[in-house]
C-alpha positions in Angstrom: 204.7 14.8 -147.9 205.1 17.4 -145.2 205.5 16.5 -141.5 205.4 18.7 -138.5 206.6 18.2 -135.0 205.0 20.4 -132.4 206.9 21.2 -129.2 204.6 21.7 -126.3 205.0 23.4 -123.0 203.1 20.8 -121.1 203.1 21.3 -117.4 201.8 17.8 -116.8 200.4 17.1 -113.4 202.5 14.5 -111.6 200.0 11.7 -110.8 202.3 9.4 -108.9 204.9 10.2 -106.2 208.0 11.7 -107.6 211.3 9.9 -107.0 212.8 11.7 -104.1 216.5 11.9 -105.0 218.9 13.9 -102.9 220.3 15.6 -106.0 219.6 18.7 -108.1 219.7 18.5 -111.9 222.1 21.1 -113.2 222.1 19.9 -116.8 219.9 17.5 -118.7 220.9 16.8 -122.3 219.2 14.3 -124.7 220.5 13.2 -128.1 217.9 10.9 -129.7 216.8 9.5 -133.0 213.2 8.8 -133.8 212.2 6.1 -136.4 208.5 6.7 -137.3 208.4 3.5 -139.4 208.9 1.1 -136.5 208.0 3.3 -133.6 211.5 3.1 -132.1 213.6 5.7 -130.3 217.3 5.4 -129.6 219.2 7.9 -127.5 221.7 9.0 -124.9 221.1 11.2 -121.9 223.9 13.2 -120.4 223.2 14.6 -116.9 225.2 16.8 -114.5 223.8 16.4 -110.9 224.7 18.2 -107.7 224.4 16.4 -104.3 221.8 18.2 -102.1 221.9 15.9 -99.1 224.8 15.1 -96.7 226.0 12.2 -98.8 224.8 9.6 -101.3 226.0 6.3 -102.7 223.4 5.7 -105.5 221.5 7.8 -108.1 217.8 7.0 -108.4 215.5 7.5 -111.3 212.4 5.9 -112.8 211.5 4.8 -116.4 208.6 3.1 -118.1 208.9 -0.6 -118.6 209.1 -0.2 -122.4 212.4 1.7 -122.0 215.5 -0.6 -122.2 218.5 0.9 -120.3 221.6 -0.3 -122.1 224.3 1.2 -120.0 224.8 3.8 -117.3 228.3 5.4 -117.2 229.9 7.6 -114.6 232.1 10.7 -115.3 235.1 8.4 -116.0 233.0 6.7 -118.7 233.1 3.5 -116.6 229.9 1.3 -116.4 227.9 1.7 -113.3 226.2 -1.2 -111.6 222.5 -0.8 -111.2 219.3 -2.6 -110.2 215.7 -2.1 -111.1 212.5 -2.9 -109.3 209.0 -2.7 -110.9 206.2 -0.8 -109.2 202.5 -0.8 -109.5 202.4 2.0 -112.1 204.1 0.0 -114.9 207.4 1.8 -114.1 210.8 0.5 -113.1 212.7 2.2 -110.3 216.4 2.3 -111.0 219.2 2.6 -108.5 222.7 3.1 -110.0 225.7 2.7 -107.7 228.3 5.4 -107.6 232.0 4.4 -107.6 232.5 6.3 -104.3 230.4 8.2 -101.7 229.6 11.7 -102.9 229.0 14.5 -100.4 226.9 17.7 -100.3 227.9 20.1 -103.1 229.7 17.4 -105.1 229.0 17.1 -108.8 228.1 13.9 -110.5 228.1 13.4 -114.3 226.3 10.3 -115.7 225.4 9.1 -119.1 222.4 6.8 -119.8 222.1 4.9 -123.1 218.6 3.6 -123.9 216.2 2.5 -126.6 212.4 2.0 -126.6 209.5 1.0 -128.7 206.2 2.8 -128.4 202.6 1.9 -129.5 201.6 2.8 -133.0 198.0 3.5 -132.3 197.0 7.2 -131.9 194.7 6.1 -129.1 197.6 5.3 -126.9 199.0 7.7 -124.3 202.3 7.8 -126.1 202.6 6.7 -129.7 204.6 6.9 -133.0 203.3 5.9 -136.4 204.2 7.1 -139.9 201.4 9.7 -139.8 201.9 11.2 -136.4 203.2 10.8 -132.9 202.8 12.1 -129.3 205.6 12.1 -126.7 205.3 13.4 -123.2 207.6 13.8 -120.2 206.4 13.3 -116.7 206.8 10.9 -113.8 203.9 8.8 -114.9 203.9 9.0 -118.7 207.4 9.6 -120.2 209.4 8.8 -123.2 212.6 9.6 -121.3 214.0 8.4 -117.9 212.7 10.6 -115.1 215.0 11.8 -112.4 212.5 13.1 -109.9 213.0 16.8 -110.5 210.8 19.2 -112.3 213.4 21.5 -113.6 217.1 21.8 -114.6 219.4 24.8 -114.9 220.4 23.9 -118.5 218.7 21.7 -121.0 219.2 20.7 -124.7 217.7 18.2 -127.2 219.3 17.0 -130.4 216.5 15.3 -132.3 217.2 13.4 -135.4 214.2 12.6 -137.6 213.3 12.0 -141.3 214.1 15.1 -143.3 210.5 15.3 -144.3 209.7 16.5 -140.8 209.3 20.2 -140.0 209.4 21.3 -136.4 207.0 23.8 -134.9 208.1 25.3 -131.6 207.4 28.2 -129.3 210.9 29.5 -130.2 213.2 28.9 -133.2 215.8 26.1 -133.1 219.3 27.0 -132.5 220.3 25.3 -135.7 219.5 22.4 -138.0 221.7 19.9 -139.9 220.3 18.3 -143.0 221.6 15.1 -144.6 220.2 13.1 -147.6 217.5 11.3 -145.5 217.7 12.8 -142.0 217.6 16.1 -140.3 218.7 17.0 -136.8 217.1 19.8 -134.9 219.1 21.5 -132.1 217.3 23.1 -129.2 218.7 24.4 -125.9 217.7 26.6 -123.0 220.1 28.3 -120.6 218.5 29.1 -117.3 215.9 27.3 -115.2 213.7 25.2 -117.5 210.8 22.9 -116.7 211.7 19.5 -118.1 208.1 18.5 -119.0 207.8 21.6 -121.1 211.1 21.1 -122.9 210.9 17.4 -123.5 207.2 17.0 -124.6 206.4 17.1 -128.2 203.9 15.8 -130.8 204.0 15.2 -134.6 201.5 15.1 -137.4 201.5 14.7 -141.2 200.2 17.0 -143.9 199.3 20.0 -141.8 198.7 23.6 -142.5 199.4 26.5 -140.2 196.4 28.9 -140.0 197.2 32.2 -138.3 195.0 35.0 -136.9 195.9 38.2 -135.1 193.8 40.2 -132.7 192.5 43.6 -133.8 195.3 45.4 -131.9 198.0 42.9 -133.2 199.0 42.1 -129.6 197.9 38.5 -129.7 198.5 35.9 -132.4 196.8 32.5 -132.4 198.0 29.7 -134.6 196.1 26.5 -135.5 198.2 23.7 -136.9 195.8 21.2 -138.5 195.3 18.8 -141.4 192.8 20.8 -143.4 191.8 17.8 -145.4 189.9 16.6 -142.3 189.5 19.8 -140.2 186.7 21.9 -141.6 188.2 25.3 -142.6 185.2 27.5 -142.0 185.0 26.1 -138.5 188.7 26.8 -138.1 188.3 30.3 -139.3 185.5 31.0 -136.9 187.4 29.4 -134.0 190.5 31.4 -134.7 188.5 34.7 -134.7 187.1 34.0 -131.3 190.4 32.8 -129.9 192.3 35.8 -131.1 189.7 38.1 -129.6 189.7 36.2 -126.3 193.5 36.2 -126.2 193.6 40.0 -126.7 191.0 40.4 -123.9 193.0 38.1 -121.5 196.3 39.9 -122.3 194.8 43.4 -121.8 192.9 42.7 -118.6 195.5 40.7 -116.8 198.1 43.3 -117.2 200.8 40.9 -118.1 203.8 43.1 -119.2 204.3 41.6 -122.7 204.0 43.6 -125.9 202.7 40.6 -127.8 201.7 37.0 -127.2 201.5 34.0 -129.5 199.7 30.8 -128.7 199.5 27.7 -130.9 197.0 24.9 -131.1 198.2 21.7 -132.8 195.7 19.0 -133.6 196.8 15.4 -133.7 195.0 12.0 -133.5 191.8 10.9 -135.2 188.7 13.0 -135.6 186.3 10.5 -134.3 186.6 10.2 -130.5 186.2 12.7 -127.7 188.8 15.4 -127.9 191.5 15.8 -125.2 193.7 18.8 -124.5 197.3 19.0 -123.2 197.9 22.6 -122.5 200.6 24.8 -120.9 202.8 27.6 -121.9 202.6 28.8 -125.5 201.1 25.6 -127.1 198.1 23.4 -126.7 198.1 20.0 -128.2 194.6 18.9 -129.1 194.0 15.2 -129.5 191.2 13.8 -131.6 189.3 17.0 -132.3 186.2 16.3 -134.3 186.1 17.9 -137.8 183.0 20.0 -137.4 181.6 20.3 -140.9 178.4 21.7 -139.3 178.5 24.0 -136.3 176.6 26.7 -134.5 178.9 29.7 -133.9 176.7 30.7 -130.9 178.4 28.0 -128.9 181.4 30.4 -128.7 179.3 32.6 -126.5 179.0 29.9 -123.8 182.0 28.9 -121.7 180.7 25.4 -120.8 180.8 24.1 -124.4 184.0 25.6 -125.5 187.1 23.9 -124.1 189.2 25.9 -126.5 188.6 29.1 -124.6 189.3 27.3 -121.3 192.6 26.0 -122.6 193.6 29.4 -124.0 192.8 30.9 -120.6 195.2 28.4 -118.9 198.0 30.3 -120.6 197.1 33.1 -118.3 196.6 30.9 -115.2 199.1 30.2 -112.5 201.6 27.4 -112.0 199.8 24.8 -109.9 199.9 21.4 -108.4 197.0 19.2 -107.2 196.8 21.0 -103.9 196.4 24.5 -105.3 194.7 23.7 -108.6 192.1 26.4 -107.8 194.5 28.9 -109.3 194.7 27.0 -112.6 191.4 25.4 -113.2 189.3 27.9 -111.3 191.1 31.0 -112.5 191.0 29.8 -116.1 187.3 29.3 -115.8 186.9 32.8 -114.3 188.8 34.4 -117.2 186.6 32.7 -119.7 183.3 33.7 -118.0 184.6 37.3 -117.7 185.4 37.3 -121.4 182.0 36.0 -122.3 180.3 38.6 -120.1 182.4 41.4 -121.5 181.9 40.4 -125.1 178.2 39.8 -124.7 177.1 42.3 -122.0 173.4 41.7 -122.2 171.8 40.8 -118.9 170.2 37.7 -120.2 173.6 36.4 -121.3 175.1 36.9 -117.9 172.1 35.2 -116.2 172.3 32.2 -118.6 176.1 31.9 -118.0 175.7 31.9 -114.3 172.8 29.4 -114.4 174.8 27.1 -116.6 177.8 27.2 -114.2 175.6 26.6 -111.1 174.0 23.6 -112.9 177.4 22.0 -113.2 178.1 22.6 -109.5 175.0 21.5 -107.6 174.6 17.8 -106.7 173.9 15.7 -103.7 177.1 13.8 -104.2 179.7 14.5 -101.4 182.5 16.8 -102.6 185.8 18.0 -101.3 186.4 21.7 -100.3 188.0 23.8 -103.0 191.1 24.2 -100.8 191.6 20.4 -100.9 192.4 20.5 -104.6 192.3 17.3 -106.6 192.6 13.7 -105.5 193.4 11.0 -108.1 190.5 8.7 -107.6 188.0 11.3 -108.9 190.4 13.4 -110.9 188.1 14.2 -113.8 185.1 15.1 -111.6 187.2 17.2 -109.2 188.8 19.1 -112.1 185.3 19.9 -113.3 184.4 21.1 -109.8 187.4 23.2 -109.5 186.8 24.7 -112.9 183.1 25.6 -112.2 182.9 26.2 -108.4 186.4 27.7 -108.5 185.3 30.3 -111.1 182.3 31.1 -109.0 184.5 31.7 -106.0 186.3 34.4 -108.0 183.1 35.8 -109.4 181.8 36.2 -105.9 185.0 37.8 -104.7 184.7 40.3 -107.6 181.1 41.0 -106.5 182.3 41.5 -102.9 185.2 43.8 -103.6 183.7 45.5 -106.7 185.2 45.3 -110.2 187.7 48.1 -109.8 189.2 46.7 -106.6 189.2 43.1 -107.9 191.1 44.3 -111.0 193.7 45.9 -108.8 194.1 42.6 -106.9 194.4 40.8 -110.3 197.1 43.0 -111.6 199.0 42.7 -108.3 198.7 39.0 -108.4 200.2 38.9 -111.9 202.9 41.2 -110.9 203.9 39.1 -107.9 203.1 35.5 -108.8 202.8 35.0 -112.6 204.9 31.9 -113.4 205.3 31.2 -109.7 203.2 29.1 -107.3 200.6 31.2 -105.5 199.0 29.9 -102.3 195.6 30.6 -100.9 197.2 32.6 -98.1 199.1 34.8 -100.7 196.0 35.5 -102.5 194.0 36.3 -99.4 196.6 38.8 -98.3 196.3 40.6 -101.7 192.5 40.7 -101.4 192.5 41.9 -97.8 195.0 44.7 -98.7 192.4 46.1 -101.2 189.3 45.3 -99.1 190.7 47.0 -96.1 189.9 44.3 -93.5 190.0 40.6 -92.9 188.4 38.3 -95.4 189.0 35.2 -93.3 185.2 34.7 -93.1 184.9 34.7 -96.9 187.8 32.4 -97.6 186.9 30.0 -94.8 183.3 29.4 -95.9 183.9 29.1 -99.7 187.3 27.3 -99.8 187.3 25.2 -96.6 183.7 24.0 -96.6 182.1 21.8 -99.2 178.5 22.9 -98.5 176.6 25.5 -100.5 174.1 28.0 -98.9 170.4 27.9 -99.5 168.2 31.0 -98.9 164.4 31.4 -98.7 162.6 34.7 -98.8 159.3 35.9 -97.4 158.0 39.4 -97.5 155.0 41.5 -96.6 154.0 45.2 -96.9 152.2 47.6 -94.6 150.8 51.0 -95.3 151.9 53.7 -92.8 149.8 56.6 -91.5 151.9 58.9 -93.6 150.9 57.1 -96.8 154.3 55.3 -97.4 154.8 51.6 -97.5 156.9 49.5 -95.2 158.2 46.3 -96.7 159.4 43.6 -94.3 161.6 40.9 -95.8 162.6 37.7 -93.9 165.6 35.7 -95.2 166.1 32.2 -93.8 169.2 30.1 -94.3 168.9 26.3 -94.4 171.8 24.2 -93.4 175.2 25.8 -92.6 175.0 29.5 -92.1 177.0 31.6 -94.6 177.9 35.3 -94.4 177.3 37.1 -97.7 176.0 40.4 -98.9 172.9 39.8 -101.0 170.9 42.1 -103.3 167.2 42.4 -102.9 165.5 43.9 -105.9 162.1 45.6 -105.4 159.8 46.2 -108.4 157.6 49.4 -108.1 155.8 50.1 -111.3 158.4 50.0 -114.0 161.3 50.7 -111.7 163.8 48.1 -110.2 165.1 49.3 -106.9 168.1 47.3 -105.5 168.9 47.1 -101.8 172.0 45.3 -100.5 171.8 43.5 -97.2 174.4 41.4 -95.2 173.1 38.0 -94.4 174.9 36.2 -91.5 172.3 34.5 -89.4 169.9 31.6 -89.9 166.9 33.9 -89.8 167.0 37.7 -90.4 164.4 40.4 -91.0 165.0 43.6 -93.0 162.7 46.6 -93.2 162.5 49.1 -96.0 160.3 52.2 -96.7 159.0 53.1 -100.1 156.6 55.8 -101.4 154.6 53.2 -103.2 154.0 49.5 -102.5 156.4 47.1 -104.4 154.7 44.5 -106.6 157.5 41.9 -106.2 160.8 41.3 -104.3 163.6 39.1 -105.7 166.6 37.7 -103.9 169.8 38.0 -105.8 168.1 37.9 -109.2 171.4 38.1 -111.1 172.9 35.1 -109.2 175.9 37.0 -107.9 176.1 34.4 -105.1 176.5 30.7 -105.5 173.5 29.0 -103.9 170.9 26.3 -104.2 168.2 27.1 -106.6 164.8 25.5 -106.3 164.6 24.8 -110.1 168.0 23.1 -110.0 167.4 20.7 -107.1 165.7 18.2 -109.3 168.5 18.4 -111.9 171.0 17.9 -109.0 169.3 14.6 -108.2 169.8 13.4 -111.8 173.4 14.5 -111.8 174.0 12.8 -108.4 172.8 9.5 -109.9 175.5 9.6 -112.5 178.2 10.5 -109.9 177.2 7.8 -107.4 177.2 5.3 -110.2 180.6 6.2 -111.7 182.7 7.1 -108.6 181.2 4.9 -105.9 179.9 2.0 -107.9 176.8 2.4 -105.8 173.9 1.1 -107.8 171.3 1.4 -105.0 172.0 5.1 -104.3 172.3 5.9 -108.0 168.9 4.4 -108.7 167.3 6.2 -105.8 168.6 9.6 -107.0 167.3 8.9 -110.6 163.9 7.8 -109.3 163.7 10.9 -107.1 164.3 13.0 -110.1 161.3 11.5 -111.9 159.0 11.5 -108.9 159.7 15.1 -108.0 159.2 16.2 -111.6 156.7 13.9 -113.3 156.0 16.3 -116.2 159.7 16.9 -116.9 159.3 20.7 -116.3 163.1 20.9 -115.5 164.3 18.9 -118.4 166.1 16.4 -116.1 164.2 13.3 -117.2 166.5 12.3 -120.1 169.4 12.1 -117.6 167.5 10.1 -115.0 166.1 7.6 -117.6 169.6 7.3 -119.1 171.1 6.6 -115.7 168.5 4.0 -114.9 169.1 2.3 -118.3 172.8 2.0 -117.7 172.2 0.7 -114.2 169.8 -1.9 -115.6 172.4 -3.1 -118.2 174.9 -3.5 -115.3 172.4 -5.7 -113.6 171.9 -7.7 -116.8 168.3 -6.6 -117.2 168.3 -5.8 -120.9 164.6 -5.4 -121.4 164.2 -2.9 -118.6 167.3 -1.1 -119.9 165.8 -0.7 -123.4 162.6 0.6 -121.9 164.5 3.2 -119.9 166.6 4.3 -122.9 163.4 4.7 -125.0 161.8 6.8 -122.3 165.0 9.0 -122.2 164.7 9.5 -126.0 161.0 10.3 -125.8 161.3 12.8 -122.9 163.4 15.5 -124.6 161.8 18.9 -124.3 160.3 20.6 -127.3 160.8 17.5 -129.4 164.5 18.4 -129.7 167.2 15.8 -128.8 169.3 16.3 -125.8 172.8 14.9 -125.2 171.4 12.2 -122.9 168.7 11.3 -125.4 171.3 10.7 -128.0 173.5 8.8 -125.6 170.4 6.7 -124.7 170.0 5.9 -128.4 173.6 4.7 -128.5 173.2 2.6 -125.4 170.0 1.1 -126.9 172.3 -0.1 -129.8 174.7 -1.5 -127.2 172.0 -3.6 -125.7 171.0 -4.9 -129.2 174.6 -6.0 -129.6 174.6 -7.7 -126.2 171.6 -9.7 -127.6 173.6 -10.6 -130.6 172.0 -8.2 -133.1 174.8 -6.0 -134.3 173.1 -5.6 -137.8 170.3 -3.7 -136.2 172.6 -1.8 -133.9 174.6 -0.2 -136.7 171.8 2.0 -138.1 171.0 3.0 -134.6 174.6 4.3 -134.2 174.3 6.1 -137.6 171.1 7.8 -136.5 172.8 9.1 -133.4 175.5 10.6 -135.6 173.0 12.2 -138.0 171.1 13.7 -135.1 174.2 14.9 -133.4 175.7 16.6 -136.4 172.8 19.1 -136.2 174.8 20.7 -133.4 178.1 18.8 -133.2 179.8 21.0 -130.7 177.1 20.3 -128.2 176.7 16.6 -129.0 180.4 15.8 -129.5 180.4 13.0 -126.9 177.5 11.2 -128.5 179.0 11.6 -132.0 182.3 10.2 -130.8 180.7 7.3 -129.0 178.6 6.4 -132.0 181.5 6.5 -134.4 183.5 4.3 -132.1 180.8 1.6 -132.1 180.5 1.8 -135.8 184.1 0.9 -136.1 184.1 -2.0 -133.6 181.5 -4.0 -131.7 180.4 -3.1 -128.2 182.6 -5.1 -125.8 182.0 -5.6 -122.1 179.3 -4.0 -119.9 182.2 -3.4 -117.5 183.1 -0.3 -119.5 179.8 1.2 -118.3 181.1 1.5 -114.8 183.2 4.5 -116.1 180.3 6.0 -118.1 180.9 9.6 -117.0 179.4 12.4 -119.2 
């Protein structure tokens, strides 16, 4: 049996306050042994710290409660006294007393001996079992004691495992030592190293490494998977697109590397919704469904291809929650740009932009992009940064023009790649190329949460000379935005674009033509993010889901869903399945099972063109849940199976429904309380 351990460069976001210790980590060395049979880890940490404050008497660190600290020793190998205090995050905060006061610039050497036992279920955040494991290092989820610093000047890891294991890493090990049953792998890095990159790893059994190179051989993508469960034709198709996208990212960003390699390693089961942990040269994919049936056209759409997004993060910028725009938003921009370059047809661009706007518009209150992420709505705000953030960069490209924007992009990579970039830094780069201040643009799109709405009216008048004067009135509703907009006039078979600057609540523009135009369109290619009449109804449906999940506000959620149905009684917008699904879930939460089943049935019956939508399949699953609440699991099981059968007709699109249905086939529906977090 062949095992693989995959090292990941996981720049995990710190979700709790870091331990603020007045020391710098100079060296962090770990010598550990992993026992996959009983999910145990035993190890020793050796640290060299330097005092950064005036003086200290204790060394502080945190560790999960499943880690047992056996001893802490000082540089004389004497035991240090320590105390630990639990906090609300299932962590212990440790305080180890030094033998004497240490002053600024002094060095401290300590050794920490520990052991721990992890969960064996691959559904856990950290786990070890005979088939696979996942270990991550951060302040919230960590398999090692955490000393409150992101980096160290020198790191090493000696990892002893069964000799059946093989390690996959972004670089080669320094050396290995093999015994009859065990093998030790030696890794080290001299120079500044991010600890969560170096000490995060995963493992899986019986895997194969599939490799694909880009056409110009500059980009190599690897997929490490168990081919007995991961459909090889899907993997081949996926690798082709990833290699092509990687070549595009590498070429257009101007990163000065002759070649790039990125590895995707799949662990976990194949029957729940997939999750990605991605940074550096490796992405760990948890629970990726084995798509035995798939539509390759999904690779032409950024919204349904997380793989392209995660690959783009390799080319994004180091970020924290406050400037996540340059990670989430920039990765989204790169994917959209790749899609539009690969499929340059105008209808593809329009569809891509419409899809993105659909994910942005809602009546749910949002934070400005500059505010980054909070933790209470982490998933939703990440989505908003990904979608609205990418549109911010698309609009900036439209404002500057492609050539100037590319100059900004190359300067950004030259100055800030692998360094934290701020909004101010980026604004300065853009203004240098633009030639004047862009404060108006950055202020309205990054520091406001609103989105503009424009309406257009026009009329023509014949002049005495036989020409036509077209008068166009553009009105802004709500907050006034300043943006250049394109007006497209149709005269015969010709499309004539005219660019105007809109910066008032009501403005009139006049144009002269030799012949009268038959139509006038405002921004027909959606270059500017704005409210669209066709999407207002869908926004009500999406708002219902958001008020339900994030505010637990049943009344407002119901109102938004009912507004959707009242404003569009014939389901012309296709929003009815979402609204009926939302009403059904809300009815379950209010213990009205009969009404819930009625709503779920209406959701299933309201799909357009007789084809299932994601929400009609989710409604089918929730109908089965209600049957279980009524004590009828026998009839619920075929309902779940039907959802899987329907979903497998397009599994990339219907993955959440397939995952949920397979989950309920394995185990009964539990508590309705889980529906409070029912965010799709």
